[in-house]
C-alpha positions in Angstrom: -47.8 161.8 254.2 -44.9 163.4 256.1 -46.0 165.0 259.3 -44.1 167.1 261.9 -44.7 164.4 264.6 -43.1 161.8 262.3 -40.1 164.0 261.5 -39.4 165.2 265.1 -37.7 162.0 266.4 -35.7 161.7 263.1 -34.4 165.3 263.4 -33.7 165.0 267.1 -31.7 161.8 266.7 -29.9 163.1 263.6 -29.0 166.4 265.4 -27.6 164.5 268.4 -25.6 162.1 266.2 -24.2 164.8 263.9 -23.3 167.0 266.8 -21.3 164.2 268.4 -19.7 163.4 265.0 -18.6 167.1 264.7 -17.0 166.9 268.2 -15.1 163.8 267.1 -13.8 165.3 263.8 -13.0 168.6 265.6 -10.8 166.9 268.2 -9.1 164.9 265.4 -8.4 168.1 263.4 -7.1 170.0 266.5 -5.1 167.1 268.0 -1.8 168.9 267.3 -3.1 172.3 268.4 -5.0 171.5 271.6 -1.9 170.7 273.5 -0.7 174.3 273.0 -3.9 175.8 274.4 -4.5 175.9 278.1 -8.2 175.1 278.0 -7.9 172.1 275.7 -4.6 170.7 276.9 -6.1 167.6 278.5 -8.4 166.4 275.8 -8.2 162.6 275.2 -6.4 162.9 271.9 -3.8 165.2 273.4 -3.1 163.0 276.4 -3.1 159.8 274.3 -6.1 158.3 276.1 -7.6 157.6 272.6 -5.9 157.4 269.2 -6.5 159.5 266.1 -8.0 156.6 264.2 -10.5 156.0 266.9 -11.8 159.6 266.6 -12.1 159.2 262.8 -14.0 155.9 263.3 -16.4 157.6 265.7 -17.0 160.4 263.2 -17.6 157.9 260.4 -19.9 155.6 262.4 -22.0 158.5 263.8 -22.2 160.2 260.4 -23.3 156.9 258.8 -26.0 156.4 261.4 -27.3 160.0 260.9 -27.3 159.4 257.1 -29.4 156.2 257.6 -32.0 158.3 259.4 -32.0 160.9 256.7 -32.6 158.2 254.1 -36.1 158.0 255.6 -36.8 161.5 254.2 -37.4 162.7 250.7 -34.8 163.2 247.9 -34.4 166.9 248.4 -33.6 166.5 252.0 -31.1 163.7 251.3 -29.3 165.9 248.8 -29.0 168.7 251.3 -27.6 166.3 253.9 -24.5 165.7 251.7 -23.8 169.4 251.9 -24.3 169.3 255.7 -21.9 166.4 256.1 -19.2 168.0 253.9 -19.4 171.3 255.9 -19.2 169.4 259.2 -16.1 167.6 258.0 -14.2 170.6 256.7 -15.2 173.1 259.4 -12.5 172.1 262.0 -9.7 172.6 259.4 -10.9 176.1 258.3 -9.2 177.9 261.2 -5.8 177.2 259.5 -6.9 179.0 256.3 -9.4 181.7 257.2 -10.4 184.0 260.0 -14.0 183.0 259.4 -14.3 179.4 260.5 -17.3 180.5 262.6 -19.1 181.3 259.4 -18.5 177.8 258.1 -19.8 176.4 261.4 -22.9 178.6 261.1 -23.7 177.3 257.6 -23.1 173.7 258.8 -25.4 174.0 261.8 -27.9 176.0 259.8 -28.4 173.4 257.2 -30.9 171.8 259.5 -33.3 174.6 258.7 -33.7 174.1 254.9 -33.6 170.3 255.5 -36.5 170.6 257.9 -38.5 172.6 255.4 -37.7 170.4 252.4 -38.6 167.3 254.5 -42.1 168.8 255.1 -42.8 170.9 252.0 -40.3 169.7 249.4 -39.1 173.4 249.2 -37.7 176.2 251.3 -40.1 179.1 251.6 -38.8 182.7 252.3 -39.3 182.2 256.1 -36.9 179.2 255.9 -34.1 181.2 254.4 -34.6 184.0 256.9 -34.3 181.5 259.7 -31.3 180.0 258.0 -29.6 183.4 258.0 -30.5 183.9 261.7 -28.9 180.6 262.5 -25.7 181.5 260.7 -25.6 184.9 262.5 -26.2 183.2 265.9 -23.2 180.9 265.3 -21.0 183.9 264.5 -22.1 185.4 267.9 -21.6 182.4 270.2 -18.6 181.0 268.5 -16.8 184.3 268.5 -17.4 184.5 272.2 -16.0 181.0 272.5 -13.0 182.0 270.4 -12.4 185.0 272.7 -11.6 182.5 275.4 -8.6 181.2 273.5 -7.6 184.3 271.6 -4.2 184.8 273.2 -3.2 181.2 272.7 -4.5 181.2 269.2 -2.4 184.3 268.3 0.7 182.5 269.6 0.2 179.4 267.6 -1.2 181.0 264.4 -4.8 179.8 264.6 -7.4 182.1 263.0 -10.8 183.1 264.3 -13.4 185.9 264.1 -12.3 186.9 267.6 -8.8 187.7 266.2 -10.3 189.2 263.0 -12.6 191.6 264.9 -9.8 192.6 267.3 -10.7 195.6 269.6 -14.0 195.9 267.7 -15.2 192.5 268.9 -17.9 193.7 271.3 -19.3 196.2 268.8 -19.5 193.6 266.0 -21.0 191.0 268.3 -23.6 193.6 269.4 -24.4 194.4 265.8 -24.8 190.6 265.1 -27.0 190.2 268.1 -29.3 193.0 266.8 -29.3 191.5 263.3 -30.2 188.0 264.7 -33.1 189.4 266.6 -34.2 191.4 263.6 -34.1 188.3 261.4 -36.1 186.3 263.9 -38.7 189.1 264.1 -38.9 189.1 260.3 -39.4 185.4 260.4 -42.2 185.8 262.9 -44.0 188.3 260.7 -43.7 185.9 257.7 -45.0 183.0 259.8 -47.8 185.0 261.4 -46.6 184.6 264.9 -48.2 186.4 267.9 -47.2 188.4 270.9 -45.8 185.5 272.9 -43.2 184.8 270.3 -42.0 188.4 270.4 -41.9 188.3 274.2 -39.5 185.4 273.8 -37.3 187.5 271.5 -37.3 190.3 274.0 -36.1 187.9 276.7 -33.4 186.7 274.4 -32.4 190.3 273.9 -32.0 190.7 277.6 -29.6 187.7 277.6 -27.7 189.3 274.8 -27.3 192.4 276.9 -26.0 190.3 279.7 -23.4 188.8 277.3 -22.2 192.2 276.4 -21.6 192.9 280.1 -19.8 189.6 280.5 -17.4 190.2 277.6 -16.7 193.8 278.6 -13.3 193.0 280.1 -12.6 190.1 277.7 -11.7 187.8 280.6 -11.6 184.2 279.3 -13.8 182.9 282.1 -16.4 185.6 281.5 -16.3 185.1 277.7 -17.0 181.4 278.2 -19.9 182.3 280.5 -21.2 184.5 277.7 -20.9 181.6 275.3 -22.8 179.2 277.5 -25.6 181.7 278.1 -26.6 181.2 274.5 -28.5 178.2 275.9 -30.8 180.7 277.6 -31.1 182.7 274.3 -32.2 179.6 272.5 -34.6 178.5 275.2 -36.2 182.0 275.3 -36.9 181.9 271.6 -38.1 178.3 271.8 -40.5 178.8 274.7 -41.8 182.0 273.2 -42.6 180.1 270.0 -44.1 177.2 271.8 -46.4 179.3 274.0 -47.4 181.4 271.0 -48.2 178.2 269.0 -50.3 176.8 271.9 -52.2 180.1 272.3 -53.0 180.3 268.6 -54.1 176.6 268.6 -56.3 177.1 271.6 -57.8 180.2 270.0 -58.8 178.1 267.0 
């Protein structure tokens, strides 16, 4: 029988491997662009410290290792893993064709949610799809803030992003997305029967979102990057709220 305790190390290792693989393929895809952007001008592929084939080899090896871990799961999860790998591989190239590469990134990252549910339940219940949507929205938030850092350089070299698409309405749209994400997480909490501690975690996450709005107010690259990195605090707030709520419910029998 598949149990959460058995799945946890598999998913943690797989997430670590696939994230590193995405970084490798992203640097490969952007090797001709990064040199024209101030923030990324000294990446190893730009400076020649490593070669393009090495980045591809790292991507291939890490993806293979992650897939070998996924093979320990059921057939439904294995099938979803193919979608996740394809999305991870094509995402870095999307900025050449669409202003919504952040949406592709969100779906790629979010695939972990339905995979986790199918690994445990052989299906994705309604709460799983709500969490999947929240993950996609979150990626739109933090990666738009990230794209705001490079917006001026991207405009010069013709790279597309949601930061460019949203233009002067960027703060408003990010704010609406932040509200939507919190609403989706609250909905997921209702579906899952979560208690007050979970919602306190969401409230704290909301405070960090307010701080992000203040940081991006002037659209200064350094402040936009600080807003992006503060999403670590958003995630930790939701995580600890959920963990405390789980422990309280378990202690209460």
